[in-house]
C-alpha atoms as an extended CHARMM CRD file, in Angstrom:
* protein
*
       169  EXT
         1         1  MET       CA              0.0000000000        0.0000000000        0.0000000000  PROA      1               0.0000000000
         2         2  SER       CA              1.3980000000        3.4040000000       -0.8990000000  PROA      2               0.0000000000
         3         3  SER       CA              0.5840000000        6.7130000000        0.7600000000  PROA      3               0.0000000000
         4         4  ALA       CA             -2.8970000000        7.8610000000       -0.0200000000  PROA      4               0.0000000000
         5         5  ILE       CA             -5.4550000000       10.3510000000        1.1860000000  PROA      5               0.0000000000
         6         6  GLU       CA             -9.0470000000        9.7980000000        0.1890000000  PROA      6               0.0000000000
         7         7  ALA       CA            -12.5140000000       10.9840000000        1.1190000000  PROA      7               0.0000000000
         8         8  ILE       CA            -15.5640000000        8.7310000000        1.0940000000  PROA      8               0.0000000000
         9         9  ARG       CA            -19.1480000000        8.9210000000        2.2550000000  PROA      9               0.0000000000
        10        10  GLY       CA            -20.1800000000        6.3810000000        4.8330000000  PROA      10              0.0000000000
        11        11  ASP       CA            -20.4330000000        5.1990000000        8.4080000000  PROA      11              0.0000000000
        12        12  ILE       CA            -17.0460000000        5.3840000000       10.1160000000  PROA      12              0.0000000000
        13        13  ALA       CA            -18.0300000000        2.5970000000       12.5240000000  PROA      13              0.0000000000
        14        14  LYS       CA            -18.1070000000        0.2140000000        9.5210000000  PROA      14              0.0000000000
        15        15  VAL       CA            -14.8700000000        1.3310000000        7.8570000000  PROA      15              0.0000000000
        16        16  GLN       CA            -12.0620000000       -1.1990000000        7.3980000000  PROA      16              0.0000000000
        17        17  ALA       CA             -9.0230000000        0.5950000000        8.8330000000  PROA      17              0.0000000000
        18        18  ASP       CA             -6.4580000000       -0.2170000000       11.4930000000  PROA      18              0.0000000000
        19        19  ILE       CA             -7.6160000000        2.8240000000       13.4720000000  PROA      19              0.0000000000
        20        20  ILE       CA            -10.7700000000        4.8920000000       13.3450000000  PROA      20              0.0000000000
        21        21  VAL       CA            -11.0320000000        8.2700000000       15.0290000000  PROA      21              0.0000000000
        22        22  ASN       CA            -13.9610000000        9.1700000000       17.2460000000  PROA      22              0.0000000000
        23        23  ALA       CA            -15.0750000000       12.7990000000       17.4320000000  PROA      23              0.0000000000
        24        24  ALA       CA            -15.7430000000       12.5520000000       21.1550000000  PROA      24              0.0000000000
        25        25  ASN       CA            -16.8370000000       14.8750000000       23.9180000000  PROA      25              0.0000000000
        26        26  THR       CA            -14.6350000000       15.5870000000       26.9430000000  PROA      26              0.0000000000
        27        27  SER       CA            -16.2160000000       12.8300000000       29.0560000000  PROA      27              0.0000000000
        28        28  LEU       CA            -15.4710000000       10.1370000000       26.4110000000  PROA      28              0.0000000000
        29        29  LEU       CA            -18.6230000000        8.3910000000       27.6250000000  PROA      29              0.0000000000
        30        30  GLY       CA            -20.6040000000        8.5470000000       24.3990000000  PROA      30              0.0000000000
        31        31  GLY       CA            -22.8460000000       11.1460000000       22.9090000000  PROA      31              0.0000000000
        32        32  SER       CA            -24.6070000000       11.8980000000       19.6580000000  PROA      32              0.0000000000
        33        33  GLY       CA            -23.4680000000       11.7300000000       16.0540000000  PROA      33              0.0000000000
        34        34  VAL       CA            -20.2020000000        9.9250000000       15.3170000000  PROA      34              0.0000000000
        35        35  ASP       CA            -19.5010000000        9.3850000000       19.0210000000  PROA      35              0.0000000000
        36        36  GLY       CA            -22.8210000000        7.6540000000       19.6550000000  PROA      36              0.0000000000
        37        37  ALA       CA            -22.5530000000        5.5240000000       16.5140000000  PROA      37              0.0000000000
        38        38  ILE       CA            -19.0730000000        4.3130000000       17.4520000000  PROA      38              0.0000000000
        39        39  HSD       CA            -20.0980000000        3.5110000000       21.0290000000  PROA      39              0.0000000000
        40        40  ARG       CA            -23.1630000000        1.5670000000       19.8500000000  PROA      40              0.0000000000
        41        41  ALA       CA            -21.2030000000       -0.4010000000       17.2570000000  PROA      41              0.0000000000
        42        42  ALA       CA            -18.2150000000       -1.1450000000       19.5280000000  PROA      42              0.0000000000
        43        43  GLY       CA            -20.4110000000       -2.4200000000       22.3740000000  PROA      43              0.0000000000
        44        44  PRO       CA            -20.4680000000       -1.8770000000       26.1330000000  PROA      44              0.0000000000
        45        45  ALA       CA            -16.7780000000       -2.7420000000       26.6360000000  PROA      45              0.0000000000
        46        46  LEU       CA            -15.9000000000        0.5740000000       24.9690000000  PROA      46              0.0000000000
        47        47  LEU       CA            -17.7670000000        2.5260000000       27.6370000000  PROA      47              0.0000000000
        48        48  ASP       CA            -15.8550000000        0.6650000000       30.3490000000  PROA      48              0.0000000000
        49        49  ALA       CA            -12.5250000000        1.3930000000       28.6390000000  PROA      49              0.0000000000
        50        50  CYS       CA            -13.4310000000        5.0690000000       28.2350000000  PROA      50              0.0000000000
        51        51  ARG       CA            -14.3560000000        5.3600000000       31.9040000000  PROA      51              0.0000000000
        52        52  ASP       CA            -10.8260000000        4.2140000000       32.7370000000  PROA      52              0.0000000000
        53        53  LEU       CA             -9.3930000000        7.0470000000       30.5910000000  PROA      53              0.0000000000
        54        54  ARG       CA            -11.0510000000        9.6760000000       32.8350000000  PROA      54              0.0000000000
        55        55  GLY       CA            -11.9690000000       12.0840000000       30.0640000000  PROA      55              0.0000000000
        56        56  CYS       CA             -9.9920000000       14.0200000000       27.4970000000  PROA      56              0.0000000000
        57        57  LYS       CA             -9.2160000000       17.7000000000       27.0180000000  PROA      57              0.0000000000
        58        58  THR       CA            -10.1140000000       19.6120000000       23.8600000000  PROA      58              0.0000000000
        59        59  GLY       CA             -7.3720000000       19.1570000000       21.2720000000  PROA      59              0.0000000000
        60        60  ALA       CA             -6.0190000000       16.0140000000       22.9640000000  PROA      60              0.0000000000
        61        61  ALA       CA             -6.4890000000       12.3550000000       22.0060000000  PROA      61              0.0000000000
        62        62  LYS       CA             -6.6270000000        8.9830000000       23.7770000000  PROA      62              0.0000000000
        63        63  ILE       CA             -6.7690000000        5.4270000000       22.4460000000  PROA      63              0.0000000000
        64        64  THR       CA             -8.7980000000        2.2950000000       23.1960000000  PROA      64              0.0000000000
        65        65  PRO       CA             -9.2150000000       -1.0720000000       21.5180000000  PROA      65              0.0000000000
        66        66  GLY       CA            -11.8450000000       -1.2690000000       18.7750000000  PROA      66              0.0000000000
        67        67  PHE       CA            -13.8150000000       -4.0440000000       20.5030000000  PROA      67              0.0000000000
        68        68  ARG       CA            -16.6330000000       -5.1010000000       18.1040000000  PROA      68              0.0000000000
        69        69  LEU       CA            -15.5980000000       -2.6930000000       15.3260000000  PROA      69              0.0000000000
        70        70  PRO       CA            -13.7040000000       -3.7380000000       12.1900000000  PROA      70              0.0000000000
        71        71  ALA       CA            -10.9250000000       -1.3780000000       13.3620000000  PROA      71              0.0000000000
        72        72  LYS       CA             -8.3840000000       -2.7030000000       15.8540000000  PROA      72              0.0000000000
        73        73  TRP       CA             -8.1110000000        0.6830000000       17.6100000000  PROA      73              0.0000000000
        74        74  ILE       CA            -10.2140000000        3.7740000000       18.2770000000  PROA      74              0.0000000000
        75        75  ILE       CA             -8.5710000000        7.1140000000       18.8660000000  PROA      75              0.0000000000
        76        76  HSD       CA            -10.8860000000        9.4750000000       20.7300000000  PROA      76              0.0000000000
        77        77  THR       CA            -10.2600000000       13.1730000000       20.1790000000  PROA      77              0.0000000000
        78        78  VAL       CA            -12.1790000000       16.1980000000       21.3750000000  PROA      78              0.0000000000
        79        79  GLY       CA            -12.5740000000       18.9400000000       18.8240000000  PROA      79              0.0000000000
        80        80  PRO       CA            -13.3370000000       22.5440000000       19.6960000000  PROA      80              0.0000000000
        81        81  VAL       CA            -16.7820000000       24.0850000000       19.7460000000  PROA      81              0.0000000000
        82        82  TRP       CA            -16.8690000000       26.8740000000       17.1420000000  PROA      82              0.0000000000
        83        83  ARG       CA            -17.2010000000       30.2850000000       18.8080000000  PROA      83              0.0000000000
        84        84  GLY       CA            -16.4280000000       32.4440000000       15.8030000000  PROA      84              0.0000000000
        85        85  GLY       CA            -12.7620000000       31.5290000000       15.3830000000  PROA      85              0.0000000000
        86        86  SER       CA            -11.2130000000       33.8500000000       17.9390000000  PROA      86              0.0000000000
        87        87  ASP       CA            -11.1120000000       31.3210000000       20.8000000000  PROA      87              0.0000000000
        88        88  ASN       CA             -8.1550000000       29.2510000000       19.5020000000  PROA      88              0.0000000000
        89        89  GLU       CA            -10.4970000000       26.9050000000       17.6010000000  PROA      89              0.0000000000
        90        90  PRO       CA             -8.2850000000       26.3890000000       14.5040000000  PROA      90              0.0000000000
        91        91  GLU       CA             -5.2340000000       25.5990000000       16.6310000000  PROA      91              0.0000000000
        92        92  LEU       CA             -7.2150000000       23.2070000000       18.8320000000  PROA      92              0.0000000000
        93        93  LEU       CA             -8.6070000000       21.3900000000       15.7880000000  PROA      93              0.0000000000
        94        94  ARG       CA             -5.1140000000       21.1060000000       14.2750000000  PROA      94              0.0000000000
        95        95  SER       CA             -3.9470000000       19.6960000000       17.6200000000  PROA      95              0.0000000000
        96        96  CYS       CA             -6.6420000000       16.9900000000       17.3950000000  PROA      96              0.0000000000
        97        97  TYR       CA             -5.2130000000       15.7260000000       14.1080000000  PROA      97              0.0000000000
        98        98  GLN       CA             -1.5970000000       16.0070000000       15.2520000000  PROA      98              0.0000000000
        99        99  ASN       CA             -2.3120000000       14.0700000000       18.4490000000  PROA      99              0.0000000000
       100       100  CYS       CA             -4.2360000000       11.3900000000       16.5510000000  PROA      100             0.0000000000
       101       101  PHE       CA             -1.3110000000       10.9130000000       14.1650000000  PROA      101             0.0000000000
       102       102  ARG       CA              1.1170000000       10.6990000000       17.1070000000  PROA      102             0.0000000000
       103       103  LEU       CA             -0.9280000000        7.9380000000       18.7340000000  PROA      103             0.0000000000
       104       104  ALA       CA             -1.2980000000        6.1180000000       15.4050000000  PROA      104             0.0000000000
       105       105  ALA       CA              2.4650000000        6.2370000000       14.8590000000  PROA      105             0.0000000000
       106       106  LYS       CA              3.0150000000        4.4900000000       18.1950000000  PROA      106             0.0000000000
       107       107  LYS       CA              0.8100000000        1.6000000000       16.9940000000  PROA      107             0.0000000000
       108       108  GLU       CA              2.6810000000        1.3730000000       13.6430000000  PROA      108             0.0000000000
       109       109  VAL       CA             -0.5370000000        1.0960000000       11.6510000000  PROA      109             0.0000000000
       110       110  ALA       CA             -1.0220000000        1.2820000000        7.8990000000  PROA      110             0.0000000000
       111       111  SER       CA             -4.4480000000        2.9600000000        7.8060000000  PROA      111             0.0000000000
       112       112  ILE       CA             -6.4760000000        5.4930000000        9.7640000000  PROA      112             0.0000000000
       113       113  ALA       CA             -9.9760000000        6.8600000000        9.1560000000  PROA      113             0.0000000000
       114       114  PHE       CA            -11.2440000000       10.2150000000       10.4020000000  PROA      114             0.0000000000
       115       115  PRO       CA            -14.6970000000       11.7430000000       10.6340000000  PROA      115             0.0000000000
       116       116  SER       CA            -15.0730000000       15.4620000000       10.0010000000  PROA      116             0.0000000000
       117       117  ILE       CA            -14.1130000000       16.5520000000       13.5220000000  PROA      117             0.0000000000
       118       118  SER       CA            -16.0970000000       19.4250000000       15.0970000000  PROA      118             0.0000000000
       119       119  THR       CA            -18.2670000000       20.1430000000       12.0360000000  PROA      119             0.0000000000
       120       120  GLY       CA            -21.5110000000       18.6720000000       13.3470000000  PROA      120             0.0000000000
       121       121  THR       CA            -22.8810000000       19.6770000000       16.7330000000  PROA      121             0.0000000000
       122       122  TYR       CA            -19.7550000000       21.7610000000       17.4270000000  PROA      122             0.0000000000
       123       123  ARG       CA            -20.4900000000       23.9170000000       14.3060000000  PROA      123             0.0000000000
       124       124  PHE       CA            -16.9110000000       24.3780000000       13.0150000000  PROA      124             0.0000000000
       125       125  PRO       CA            -17.2670000000       25.6050000000        9.3960000000  PROA      125             0.0000000000
       126       126  ILE       CA            -16.7320000000       22.6130000000        7.0970000000  PROA      126             0.0000000000
       127       127  GLU       CA            -14.4340000000       24.3920000000        4.6230000000  PROA      127             0.0000000000
       128       128  ALA       CA            -12.0420000000       25.5620000000        7.3450000000  PROA      128             0.0000000000
       129       129  ALA       CA            -12.1470000000       22.2450000000        9.2170000000  PROA      129             0.0000000000
       130       130  ALA       CA            -11.5160000000       20.1980000000        6.0700000000  PROA      130             0.0000000000
       131       131  ALA       CA             -8.5920000000       22.4410000000        5.0810000000  PROA      131             0.0000000000
       132       132  ILE       CA             -6.9430000000       21.8620000000        8.4810000000  PROA      132             0.0000000000
       133       133  ALA       CA             -7.5950000000       18.1050000000        8.3120000000  PROA      133             0.0000000000
       134       134  ILE       CA             -6.1800000000       17.7360000000        4.8110000000  PROA      134             0.0000000000
       135       135  ASP       CA             -3.1670000000       19.9120000000        5.5790000000  PROA      135             0.0000000000
       136       136  GLU       CA             -2.2490000000       17.6910000000        8.5390000000  PROA      136             0.0000000000
       137       137  ALA       CA             -2.9100000000       14.5290000000        6.5110000000  PROA      137             0.0000000000
       138       138  ARG       CA             -0.5940000000       15.7030000000        3.7240000000  PROA      138             0.0000000000
       139       139  LYS       CA              2.1660000000       16.4070000000        6.2500000000  PROA      139             0.0000000000
       140       140  GLN       CA              1.6780000000       12.9370000000        7.6870000000  PROA      140             0.0000000000
       141       141  VAL       CA              1.8110000000       10.9960000000        4.4200000000  PROA      141             0.0000000000
       142       142  SER       CA              4.9950000000       12.7820000000        3.4420000000  PROA      142             0.0000000000
       143       143  ALA       CA              6.5400000000       11.6080000000        6.7350000000  PROA      143             0.0000000000
       144       144  VAL       CA              5.0640000000        8.0770000000        6.7950000000  PROA      144             0.0000000000
       145       145  PRO       CA              5.3590000000        6.5540000000        3.3180000000  PROA      145             0.0000000000
       146       146  LEU       CA              2.9730000000        3.6290000000        3.8050000000  PROA      146             0.0000000000
       147       147  LEU       CA              0.0260000000        5.3280000000        5.5000000000  PROA      147             0.0000000000
       148       148  LYS       CA             -3.4960000000        5.3940000000        4.0530000000  PROA      148             0.0000000000
       149       149  ILE       CA             -5.7010000000        8.1900000000        5.4370000000  PROA      149             0.0000000000
       150       150  THR       CA             -9.4350000000        8.1490000000        4.8060000000  PROA      150             0.0000000000
       151       151  PHE       CA            -11.8390000000       10.9570000000        5.6220000000  PROA      151             0.0000000000
       152       152  VAL       CA            -15.2960000000        9.4660000000        6.1640000000  PROA      152             0.0000000000
       153       153  CYS       CA            -18.0050000000       12.0360000000        5.5400000000  PROA      153             0.0000000000
       154       154  PHE       CA            -21.5770000000       11.7450000000        6.7250000000  PROA      154             0.0000000000
       155       155  SER       CA            -23.1280000000       13.9880000000        4.0640000000  PROA      155             0.0000000000
       156       156  GLU       CA            -22.6730000000       14.3570000000        0.3340000000  PROA      156             0.0000000000
       157       157  SER       CA            -22.0420000000       18.0900000000        0.7560000000  PROA      157             0.0000000000
       158       158  ASP       CA            -19.2040000000       17.4780000000        3.2590000000  PROA      158             0.0000000000
       159       159  LEU       CA            -17.7530000000       14.8710000000        0.9120000000  PROA      159             0.0000000000
       160       160  GLY       CA            -17.7790000000       17.4440000000       -1.8810000000  PROA      160             0.0000000000
       161       161  VAL       CA            -15.7490000000       19.8690000000        0.2480000000  PROA      161             0.0000000000
       162       162  TYR       CA            -13.1200000000       17.2390000000        1.0890000000  PROA      162             0.0000000000
       163       163  ARG       CA            -12.8700000000       15.9990000000       -2.4900000000  PROA      163             0.0000000000
       164       164  ALA       CA            -12.5110000000       19.5390000000       -3.8500000000  PROA      164             0.0000000000
       165       165  LEU       CA             -9.6910000000       20.2850000000       -1.3940000000  PROA      165             0.0000000000
       166       166  LEU       CA             -8.0190000000       17.0050000000       -2.3380000000  PROA      166             0.0000000000
       167       167  GLY       CA             -8.3170000000       17.9010000000       -6.0230000000  PROA      167             0.0000000000
       168       168  LYS       CA            -10.5420000000       14.8650000000       -6.6350000000  PROA      168             0.0000000000
       169       169  ASP       CA            -13.9200000000       16.4670000000       -7.3380000000  PROA      169             0.0000000000
């Protein structure tokens, strides 16, 4: 497998990747959207593992096994709530991706799948969020030659933004 960045539409809980990323809240105990879907699909053992992690700060990331998911690992990261862009939101979102890649590197995996972090309930503008995500992904694939990065979008409109930024529209 050579380095690749792609964007697809789908359910991240069903994606075949070594690691999937969960757009979590600070408690790590489940929630709505991507977080809820991952918790439901992984089963109750995920909740127990997340309790042991004792939460996660915005911009940080923590890892658990994938349990009943196709992925071996789940990296949980907490994106920023959009407050207009003047409350360090872009830097915190960038930190989410950087910390996820750091954890993935420790597991020596070949593939990682991300949702569109912070663009749902947390209202981060999709164009700005996707640009940050893709910028960090491009840095990563230049450093790790055999890594496949997949952005899993919930909506067709989000997918269009990612594909346009990747030059694959």
